C-alpha positions as CSV (number, residue, x, y, z in Angstrom):
1,X,0.1,-21.8,-21.9
2,X,3.2,-20.0,-21.0
3,X,3.0,-17.0,-18.7
4,X,5.6,-14.2,-18.3
5,X,7.3,-13.8,-15.0
6,X,8.3,-10.8,-12.9
7,X,11.6,-12.0,-11.4
8,X,12.3,-9.8,-8.4
9,X,15.2,-9.6,-6.0
10,X,14.5,-9.8,-2.3
11,X,16.9,-7.8,0.0
12,X,17.2,-4.1,-0.9
13,X,14.4,-4.4,-3.5
14,X,11.2,-5.8,-1.8
15,X,12.4,-5.5,1.8
16,X,15.0,-3.4,3.5
17,X,18.4,-5.1,3.5
18,X,19.3,-6.0,7.1
19,X,22.0,-7.4,5.9
20,X,21.8,-11.3,6.2
21,X,18.1,-10.9,7.1
22,X,16.8,-13.7,9.1
23,X,14.5,-12.3,11.8
24,X,11.0,-11.6,10.7
25,X,11.0,-8.8,13.4
26,X,13.5,-6.9,11.1
27,X,11.2,-7.1,8.1
28,X,10.3,-3.8,6.4
29,X,8.6,-4.1,3.0
30,X,8.8,-1.2,0.6
31,X,5.4,0.1,-0.7
32,X,6.8,0.8,-4.2
33,X,8.0,-2.8,-4.6
34,X,4.6,-4.1,-3.7
35,X,3.1,-1.6,-6.2
36,X,5.3,-3.1,-9.0
37,X,4.4,-6.6,-7.9
38,X,0.7,-5.8,-7.9
39,X,0.9,-4.2,-11.3
40,X,2.5,-7.2,-12.9
41,X,0.4,-9.7,-11.0
42,X,-2.7,-8.0,-12.4
43,X,-1.4,-8.5,-15.9
44,X,-1.1,-12.2,-15.3
45,X,2.6,-12.4,-14.6
46,X,4.0,-15.0,-12.2
47,X,5.8,-13.3,-9.3
48,X,9.0,-15.1,-8.5
49,X,11.7,-13.9,-6.0
50,X,15.3,-14.6,-7.2
51,X,17.7,-14.1,-4.3
52,X,21.2,-14.7,-3.2
53,X,21.3,-16.0,0.4
54,X,24.9,-16.8,1.1
55,X,24.1,-16.4,4.8
56,X,23.0,-20.1,4.8
57,X,26.4,-21.4,3.7
58,X,28.2,-18.8,5.8
59,X,26.4,-20.2,8.9
60,X,24.6,-16.9,9.7
61,X,21.2,-18.6,9.6
62,X,19.9,-22.0,8.6
63,X,17.3,-23.0,5.9
64,X,14.5,-23.1,8.5
65,X,15.2,-19.5,9.6
66,X,15.4,-18.5,5.9
67,X,12.0,-20.2,5.2
68,X,10.5,-18.5,8.3
69,X,11.7,-15.1,7.0
70,X,10.4,-15.8,3.5
71,X,7.0,-16.9,4.9
72,X,6.7,-13.6,6.9
73,X,7.7,-11.7,3.7
74,X,5.0,-13.5,1.6
75,X,2.4,-12.7,4.3
76,X,3.4,-9.0,4.6
77,X,3.4,-8.6,0.8
78,X,-0.1,-10.2,0.7
79,X,-1.3,-7.8,3.5
80,X,-0.1,-4.9,1.4
81,X,-2.0,-6.1,-1.7
82,X,0.6,-8.1,-3.6
83,X,1.4,-11.7,-4.0
84,X,4.5,-13.9,-4.3
85,X,4.1,-17.2,-6.3
86,X,7.5,-18.7,-5.5
87,X,11.0,-18.0,-4.2
88,X,14.2,-19.4,-5.5
89,X,17.4,-18.8,-3.5
90,X,21.1,-19.5,-3.8
91,X,22.7,-20.5,-0.5
92,X,26.2,-20.4,-1.9
93,X,29.1,-17.9,-1.2
94,X,30.7,-16.2,-4.1
95,X,33.8,-18.4,-3.6
96,X,31.8,-21.5,-4.3
97,X,31.5,-20.5,-8.0
98,X,28.0,-22.1,-8.4
99,X,25.7,-21.8,-11.3
100,X,22.8,-20.3,-9.2
101,X,24.3,-17.3,-7.6
102,X,23.2,-14.1,-9.4
103,X,24.2,-12.9,-11.9
104,X,24.5,-16.6,-13.0
105,X,21.3,-17.9,-14.5
106,X,20.8,-21.1,-12.5
107,X,17.9,-19.9,-10.4
108,X,16.0,-18.8,-13.5
109,X,16.7,-22.2,-15.0
110,X,15.2,-23.8,-11.9
111,X,12.1,-21.5,-12.2
112,X,11.7,-22.4,-15.9
113,X,11.9,-26.1,-15.1
114,X,9.1,-25.7,-12.6
115,X,6.9,-23.3,-14.5
116,X,6.1,-22.8,-18.1
117,X,7.5,-19.2,-18.4
118,X,7.3,-16.9,-21.4
119,X,10.9,-15.6,-21.1
120,X,10.6,-13.2,-24.0
121,X,8.1,-11.1,-22.1
122,X,9.5,-11.6,-18.6
123,X,11.1,-8.8,-16.5
124,X,13.7,-8.6,-13.8
125,X,13.5,-6.1,-11.0
126,X,16.3,-5.4,-8.6
127,X,18.3,-2.8,-6.7
128,X,21.7,-3.7,-8.2
129,X,22.7,-3.3,-11.8
130,X,25.8,-5.4,-11.4
131,X,23.8,-8.4,-10.1
132,X,20.1,-8.1,-11.1
133,X,20.7,-6.0,-14.2
134,X,23.5,-8.3,-15.4
135,X,21.2,-11.3,-14.9
136,X,18.5,-9.7,-17.0
137,X,21.1,-8.9,-19.7
138,X,22.3,-12.5,-19.8
139,X,18.7,-13.6,-20.2
140,X,17.9,-11.0,-22.8
141,X,14.9,-9.6,-20.7
142,X,14.0,-6.1,-19.6
143,X,15.4,-4.8,-16.3
144,X,13.8,-2.4,-13.9
145,X,16.2,-0.8,-11.4
146,X,14.4,-0.1,-8.1
147,X,16.3,1.9,-5.5
148,X,14.8,3.3,-2.3
């Protein structure tokens, strides 16, 4: 049976944008983001982070460092009463013109290939209308703008 997903941006939405966050010591998670995550998780939504991480291809951090930061984020969100089911990231720079960098829909396509997602009832949450909001519009799903 298909489940709706709460697709949520990472930097600037769930956690304070560093920028190019890689050090778990710099992790600060916003309470209101965890509140939204918890609300949708309690309704049976999958909670999936959709994030641009061009710092990988720019050489600012490697995939292992990204995974360590993401693991710390998942633990912190869980400690605060939320949960993250999965994370999909784009390592490309804007100049690479890939299909997965938001607002392109490639990361959502990857998520729908992995999970049976009810896209009609899914929601996108983010701090940038030009990226996260545009992604939601391209998918025809609701968008929640979350600014701190």
